[in-house]
C-alpha positions in Angstrom: 44.2 -8.4 -17.9 42.3 -10.8 -20.0 40.8 -12.5 -17.0 39.3 -9.2 -15.9 37.3 -8.8 -19.1 33.6 -8.5 -18.2 31.1 -10.3 -20.4 27.6 -11.8 -20.0 26.8 -9.5 -17.1 23.4 -7.8 -16.6 23.0 -4.0 -16.9 21.9 -2.2 -13.7 18.2 -2.2 -13.2 17.7 1.5 -13.4 15.9 4.1 -15.5 12.6 2.3 -16.0 9.1 3.8 -15.6 7.6 1.4 -13.1 4.1 2.7 -13.9 4.2 2.4 -17.7 5.8 -1.0 -17.7 3.2 -2.5 -15.3 -0.1 -3.2 -17.2 -2.0 -3.9 -14.0 -1.4 -0.4 -12.7 -2.1 1.3 -16.0 -5.3 -0.7 -16.5 -6.5 0.0 -13.0 -6.2 3.8 -13.5 -8.1 3.5 -16.7 -10.8 1.2 -15.2 -11.4 2.6 -11.7 -9.4 5.8 -11.6 -8.8 9.1 -13.4 -6.7 8.9 -16.6 -5.4 12.4 -15.8 -3.4 10.9 -12.9 -1.4 8.8 -15.3 1.2 11.5 -16.0 1.9 12.2 -12.4 2.1 8.5 -11.6 4.4 8.0 -14.5 6.7 10.6 -13.0 6.6 8.8 -9.7 7.3 5.5 -11.4 10.4 6.9 -13.1 11.6 8.5 -9.9 11.2 5.2 -8.0 13.6 3.5 -10.4 16.0 6.4 -10.9 19.6 5.9 -10.0 19.6 8.6 -7.3 16.6 7.1 -5.6 18.2 3.7 -5.5 21.3 5.2 -4.0 19.2 6.9 -1.3 17.3 3.6 -0.6 20.5 1.7 -0.2 22.0 4.3 2.1 18.9 4.6 4.3 18.9 0.8 4.7 22.6 0.5 5.5 22.8 3.6 7.8 20.2 2.7 10.4 18.6 5.1 12.8 20.5 6.1 16.0 18.7 6.7 19.3 19.8 9.7 21.4 18.1 9.5 24.8 19.9 12.5 26.4 21.7 15.6 25.4 25.2 16.5 26.5 23.9 18.0 29.8 22.0 14.9 30.8 18.5 16.1 29.9 16.3 13.6 28.2 15.5 14.4 24.6 14.4 11.0 23.2 15.2 11.8 19.6 16.2 9.5 16.7 18.8 10.6 14.1 18.1 9.3 10.6 20.4 9.3 7.7 19.8 12.2 5.3 18.7 9.7 2.7 15.8 8.7 4.9 14.6 12.3 5.0 15.0 12.5 1.2 12.8 9.5 0.7 10.2 10.8 3.2 10.0 14.1 1.4 9.3 12.5 -1.9 6.7 10.2 -0.5 4.8 13.0 1.2 5.4 15.3 -1.7 3.5 12.9 -4.0 0.4 12.8 -1.7 0.9 9.3 -0.2 -0.2 10.3 3.3 -3.7 11.4 4.3 -4.5 13.6 1.3 -7.0 11.0 -0.1 -9.2 11.4 2.9 -9.7 15.1 2.3 -11.0 14.5 -1.2 -14.8 14.3 -2.0 -16.4 10.9 -1.8 -16.1 9.1 -5.1 -13.1 11.1 -6.2 -10.9 7.9 -6.8 -8.2 9.5 -4.7 -7.6 6.3 -2.7 -6.9 4.4 -5.9 -4.5 7.0 -7.1 -2.8 6.9 -3.8 -2.7 3.1 -3.8 -1.0 3.0 -7.1 1.5 5.6 -5.9 2.2 3.7 -2.7 2.7 0.5 -4.8 5.2 2.3 -7.0 7.1 4.1 -4.3 7.3 0.9 -2.2 9.5 -0.5 -4.9 12.1 2.1 -4.1 12.5 1.4 -0.3 9.9 0.0 2.1 11.1 1.0 5.5 10.3 4.7 5.4 6.8 3.9 4.3 5.8 2.7 7.7 5.1 6.3 9.0 3.7 7.2 5.5 1.2 4.4 5.9 0.3 5.2 9.5 -0.2 8.9 8.6 -2.6 7.8 5.9 -4.4 5.4 8.1 -4.9 7.8 11.1 -7.4 10.0 9.3 -10.5 7.8 9.7 -9.9 7.3 13.4 -9.2 11.0 14.0 -12.7 11.8 12.6 -14.1 10.3 15.8 -13.0 13.6 17.4 -14.2 16.4 15.0 -12.4 19.2 16.9 -9.1 17.3 16.8 -9.6 16.2 13.2 -10.1 19.8 12.1 -6.7 20.7 13.6 -4.7 17.6 12.6 -6.1 16.3 9.3 -4.9 19.3 7.2 -1.4 18.8 8.5 -1.2 15.0 7.9 -2.8 15.5 4.5 -0.1 18.1 3.6 2.4 17.5 0.8 5.1 19.3 2.8 7.6 17.2 4.9 8.3 19.2 8.1 10.5 16.8 10.1 11.7 18.7 13.2 9.7 18.2 16.4 7.6 21.2 17.2 4.0 22.1 18.3 1.6 20.8 15.8 0.0 24.2 15.3 3.3 25.6 14.0 3.9 22.9 11.4 3.2 22.9 7.7 3.0 19.1 7.7 2.9 16.2 10.2 3.2 12.5 10.5 1.5 10.0 12.7 2.4 6.8 14.5 0.6 4.2 16.6 1.1 2.4 19.9 -1.0 -0.7 20.6 1.3 -3.7 21.4 2.5 -4.3 24.9 5.0 -6.9 26.0 2.6 -9.0 28.1 -0.1 -9.3 25.5 1.3 -8.8 21.9 -1.7 -9.1 19.6 -4.0 -9.5 22.5 -4.4 -5.7 23.1 -7.2 -6.3 25.6 -4.4 -7.5 27.9 -2.8 -4.0 27.8 -1.9 -2.5 31.1 -1.3 1.2 30.1 -3.7 3.4 32.1 -5.1 6.8 31.5 -6.5 9.1 34.2 -8.4 12.3 33.6 -6.7 15.6 34.1 -9.0 18.5 33.1 -9.6 18.4 29.3 -6.9 15.7 28.8 -5.8 12.4 30.2 -2.4 11.4 31.7 -1.1 8.0 30.4 1.3 5.7 32.2 2.6 2.5 30.6 5.1 0.7 28.3 4.5 0.1 24.6 6.5 -2.9 23.3 6.4 -1.8 19.6 6.0 1.8 18.5 7.2 2.5 15.0 8.5 5.8 13.8 9.0 7.5 17.2 9.9 10.8 15.6 6.4 11.1 14.3 4.5 14.2 15.5 1.7 12.3 17.2 0.4 8.8 17.9 -2.8 7.0 18.4 -2.4 5.0 21.5 -4.6 2.5 23.5 -4.8 3.0 27.2 -7.3 1.8 29.9 -9.7 4.1 31.7 -12.4 3.2 34.1 -14.7 2.5 31.1 -12.2 0.2 29.5 -9.7 0.3 26.6 -9.8 3.8 25.0 -8.0 5.5 22.2 -5.9 8.6 22.7 -4.1 11.2 20.6 -0.6 11.6 22.0 1.6 14.5 20.6 5.4 14.5 20.9 5.3 18.2 21.6 2.6 20.0 23.6 1.0 23.3 22.4 3.2 25.4 24.7 6.4 23.9 23.1 7.2 21.6 26.0 8.1 18.0 25.1 5.5 15.5 26.1 6.7 12.7 28.3 7.6 10.1 25.7 10.6 8.1 26.7 12.2 6.1 23.9 13.8 3.2 25.8 15.4 1.4 22.8 15.2 0.8 19.1 14.5 -2.7 17.8 17.3 -4.5 16.0 15.2 -6.0 13.2 15.6 -8.6 10.4 14.5 -6.1 7.8 12.8 -2.7 7.6 16.1 -1.3 8.7 15.6 2.3 7.9 12.5 2.5 10.1 13.1 3.1 13.8 10.8 0.7 15.6 11.0 1.4 19.3 9.9 0.7 22.8 8.5 3.7 24.6 7.4 4.5 28.1 4.7 6.9 29.2 4.7 8.5 32.7 2.0 11.2 33.0 2.0 11.6 29.2 -0.7 13.9 27.9 -3.3 12.3 25.6 -6.6 13.5 24.2 -9.5 11.1 23.9 -10.4 10.0 20.4 -13.8 8.4 20.0 -16.0 7.0 22.8 -14.3 6.2 26.1 -14.1 2.5 26.6 -14.4 1.8 22.9 -10.8 2.4 21.9 -10.3 -0.8 20.0 -13.3 0.0 17.9 -11.9 3.5 17.2 -8.4 2.4 16.4 -9.6 -0.5 14.2 -10.3 2.1 11.5 -6.6 2.9 11.5 -5.7 -0.8 11.5 -8.0 -1.5 8.5 -6.2 1.1 6.4 -2.7 0.0 7.4 -3.7 -3.6 6.6 -4.7 -2.4 3.1 -1.2 -0.9 2.8 0.2 -4.3 3.9 -1.5 -5.8 0.9 -0.2 -3.1 -1.4 3.3 -3.1 0.0 3.6 -6.9 -0.2 2.3 -6.8 -3.8 4.9 -4.2 -4.5 7.6 -6.4 -3.0 6.5 -9.2 -5.3 6.5 -6.9 -8.2 10.0 -5.5 -7.5 11.4 -9.0 -7.2 9.7 -10.2 -10.3 10.9 -7.4 -12.5 14.5 -7.8 -11.4 14.3 -11.5 -12.1 12.8 -10.9 -15.6 15.4 -8.2 -16.3 18.2 -10.6 -15.3 16.8 -13.4 -17.4 16.5 -11.1 -20.5 20.2 -10.2 -20.3 21.9 -13.3 -19.0 22.9 -16.3 -21.1 23.6 -19.8 -20.1 24.0 -23.1 -21.9 23.8 -21.4 -25.3 20.7 -19.3 -24.9 19.3 -16.3 -22.9 17.7 -17.4 -19.7 14.4 -15.9 -20.6 14.2 -18.1 -23.7 14.8 -21.4 -21.8 11.5 -23.3 -21.1 12.0 -24.0 -17.4 13.0 -20.5 -16.6 9.9 -19.3 -18.6 7.8 -21.6 -16.4 9.2 -20.1 -13.2 8.9 -16.5 -14.3 5.4 -17.0 -15.7 4.3 -18.6 -12.4 5.7 -15.7 -10.5 4.0 -13.3 -12.8 0.6 -14.8 -12.2 1.1 -14.5 -8.4 2.2 -10.9 -8.8 -0.6 -9.8 -11.0 -3.2 -11.4 -8.8 -1.8 -9.7 -5.7 -1.6 -6.3 -7.3 -5.1 -6.5 -8.8 -6.6 -7.5 -5.4 -5.0 -4.6 -3.6 -6.1 -2.1 -6.2 -9.7 -3.4 -6.2 -9.8 -3.0 -2.4 -8.5 0.6 -2.8 -11.2 1.3 -5.4 -13.8 -0.1 -2.9 -12.7 2.6 -0.4 -13.2 5.2 -3.0 -16.7 4.0 -3.9 -17.8 3.4 -0.3 -18.0 -0.4 -0.7 -17.4 -0.9 3.0 -18.6 -4.4 3.0 -16.2 -5.4 0.3 -13.3 -3.7 1.8 -14.1 -4.9 5.4 -13.8 -8.6 4.5 -11.6 -8.2 1.5 -8.8 -6.4 3.3 -8.6 -9.0 6.0 -8.6 -11.8 3.4 -6.0 -10.0 1.3 -3.8 -9.2 4.3 -3.6 -12.8 5.2 -2.9 -14.3 1.8 -0.9 -11.7 -0.2 1.5 -11.1 2.7 1.9 -14.9 3.2 2.8 -15.3 -0.5 5.5 -12.6 -0.6 8.4 -14.5 1.1 8.3 -17.5 -1.3 7.8 -15.3 -4.3 10.8 -13.1 -3.4 12.9 -16.2 -2.6 12.2 -17.8 -6.0 12.9 -14.5 -7.8 16.2 -14.2 -5.9 17.1 -17.7 -7.0 16.5 -16.7 -10.7 19.7 -14.6 -10.3 21.6 -17.4 -8.7 24.5 -16.2 -6.5 24.1 -12.7 -7.8 20.7 -12.5 -6.1 22.2 -13.4 -2.8 24.5 -10.4 -2.5 23.4 -7.0 -1.3 24.3 -5.0 -4.4 21.4 -6.4 -6.5 18.6 -5.3 -4.2 17.0 -8.7 -3.8 18.6 -9.4 -0.5 16.9 -6.3 1.0 13.6 -7.4 -0.5 14.0 -10.8 1.0 14.6 -9.5 4.5 11.6 -7.2 4.1 9.3 -9.9 2.7 8.0 -11.4 6.0 7.2 -8.1 7.7 3.7 -7.3 6.4 2.5 -10.7 7.4 3.4 -9.9 11.0 2.6 -6.2 11.2 -1.0 -5.3 12.1 -1.9 -8.8 13.1 -0.1 -12.0 12.2 -1.6 -14.6 9.9 -3.5 -16.3 12.7 -5.0 -13.0 13.9 -6.2 -12.1 10.4 -7.6 -15.5 9.7 -9.6 -15.4 12.9 -10.7 -11.9 12.1 -12.1 -13.2 8.8 -13.9 -16.1 10.6 -15.5 -13.6 13.0 -16.5 -11.3 10.2 -18.2 -14.2 8.4 -20.3 -15.0 11.5 -21.1 -11.4 12.6 -21.3 -9.5 9.3 -23.3 -11.4 6.8 -23.5 -8.3 4.6 -19.7 -8.5 4.0 -20.0 -12.1 2.8 -22.9 -11.1 0.6 -20.9 -8.3 -0.9 -18.0 -10.7 -1.6 -20.4 -13.1 -3.2 -21.7 -10.4 -5.5 -18.2 -9.7 -6.6 -17.5 -13.3 -7.3 -20.8 -13.8 -9.2 -19.5 -11.4 -11.9 -17.0 -14.1 -12.9 -19.4 -17.1 -13.0 -19.4 -19.0 -16.3 -15.7 -18.7 -16.9 -15.2 -22.4 -16.1 -16.6 -25.2 -14.0 -13.5 -25.0 -11.9 -14.1 -21.4 -10.9 -17.8 -21.9 -10.5 -17.2 -24.8 -8.1 -14.8 -22.6 -6.1 -17.4 -19.8 -5.9 -20.0 -22.4 -4.8 -17.8 -23.3 -1.8 -17.5 -19.6 -0.8 -21.2 -19.5 -0.5 -21.0 -22.0 2.3 -18.3 -20.1 4.1 -20.8 -18.8 6.7 -21.6 -22.3 7.7 -17.9 -23.3 7.8 -17.2 -20.3 10.1 -19.9 -21.4 12.5 -18.5 -25.0 12.7 -17.1 -26.4 15.9 -13.6 -26.6 14.3 -13.8 -23.2 12.5 -10.7 -21.9 14.3 -8.7 -25.0 13.6 -9.5 -24.7 9.9 -9.5 -21.0 9.6 -6.4 -20.6 7.5 -7.7 -23.1 4.9 -11.0 -21.3 4.7 -9.3 -17.8 4.2 -6.9 -19.2 1.7 -9.8 -20.4 -0.4 -11.6 -17.1 -0.1 -8.5 -15.2 -1.2 -7.6 -17.4 -4.2 -11.2 -17.5 -5.4 -11.4 -13.7 -5.1 -8.2 -13.2 -7.0 -9.3 -15.6 -9.7 -12.6 -13.8 -10.1 -10.9 -10.5 -10.4 -8.4 -11.8 -13.0 -11.3 -13.3 -15.0 -13.0 -9.9 -15.1 -10.1 -7.6 -15.6 -7.0 -9.4 -17.0 -6.3 -11.1 -20.4 -7.5 -14.6 -20.8 -4.0 -16.0 -20.9 -3.5 -14.7 -17.3 -6.9 -15.6 -15.9 -7.0 -19.1 -17.5 -3.6 -20.0 -16.2 -4.3 -18.8 -12.7 -7.6 -20.6 -12.4 -6.1 -23.8 -13.8 -3.0 -23.7 -11.6 -4.4 -22.3 -8.4 -7.9 -23.9 -8.4 -7.7 -26.7 -11.0 -4.7 -28.6 -9.7 -2.4 -27.9 -12.7 0.4 -26.9 -10.4 2.9 -28.5 -8.1 4.2 -27.4 -4.7 6.8 -24.9 -5.9 6.9 -22.1 -8.4 7.7 -23.1 -11.9 5.4 -26.1 -11.9 2.7 -24.8 -14.2 1.5 -27.9 -16.2 -1.2 -26.5 -18.3 0.8 -23.9 -20.3 2.9 -24.2 -23.4 6.4 -22.6 -23.8 4.8 -19.9 -26.0 2.1 -19.3 -23.4 4.6 -19.0 -20.6 6.7 -16.6 -22.7 3.6 -14.4 -23.4 2.9 -14.2 -19.6 6.5 -13.1 -19.0 6.3 -10.5 -21.8 3.1 -9.1 -20.3 4.5 -8.9 -16.8 7.2 -6.4 -17.6 6.4 -4.4 -20.7 9.3 -2.9 -22.7 9.9 0.7 -21.7 
């Protein structure tokens, strides 16, 4: 029928090399990484946007995990069934070294940057299954507090083999890790935790209830529990060395807004076996090493969400016509897409710089920069994704175009591993207690001095951040302070590492006032300039 003739519709967004078409990733590997990694990352970039991968991502999101507390005879088994597509995605993520492999490489080997680029690429395929991937990566530095345990566990969580069935750790060719901190009476206030641990020979026995425990089918968890010395960190395996199941009762799975493929759960411990990790009574200090690494993945994952939304919006605009011209050639759409492109590049560049800092041992840069980046980049993701979705109009609001899933996912990283308020207050504390971190940040910013009086003035204000953090109203104004730190750091990195058309537009709009309150309000760029920003953002394959 003539009315069923299909015209002016956009081709499926498949078949692109998400690495080669992203100049920020390519330049970062050339600048801070090893050019020999480019071929492998290109393969992962093509796989992330391949049609089979997208089908698995959609299936894993739609067919959510199912909890089985008991077997047919009434015995507790506390297992979660995942759709086969979830396992397919997990196997590819682990097979490309996105778990703890980077921690096993020699210092200065740029392995963390390579892994960060891979995590950014694969996050654009499907984000939910990357929760256990991230926690497995992040567990490594905390486990090193117990060298004996690390010698047993680290090779398995650094393995590229996905060995999913529950079994004693010593029998497994690969393993994944989770974490249990939050409890219902305290939330982010983990010092209010009530889970207790009592000695029992060489181990402890834990009793308590964890309000959020992601990926309960992981092989082991780092868990906070109280001893007589205070909050302590414990390694809790799902299966004990003799093959017996540890007491790990999965009470329910959370019904979440997004992140649907990941089985977030509530769990109860009752005499559960745990091995002390780090110094007794200093568990928060021990597990914070894990938190810092998962926060870096929050930055990278949120930047990837922005990127995925942006590329779909550009793809749509390049193929859709309205009012006599392609959308991408219409000035107002160019303004919107260019504005989103600036935000995306700044977020990605910051995340990769922080990963490079881990490689180079720049702990002061990473300590403060990760908390700043976690606050800001994760906060910016929901409005970026919402605006990109709107570029598709009604087509963006339906599930089949992928942006609806991205939109549901967008708020998560701002909540996970400390909400915006928690991260902002962490930055304020760091500014008052760790002057070396602020000095390291100042050194990074100084490399961009001289670009413009606008940026220089913003850097001048950062130099007074220590005094602001000591002020009587520091907590009240913490978000504004952290926001300024983040935008100034992003601007400085763009000035150093991105083309002038990007850096100049970012500084003018984000620091110079040439911007309104919504995306698409760049006032200091021409139509040609905006078009060039869009062309850079998503290079032709």
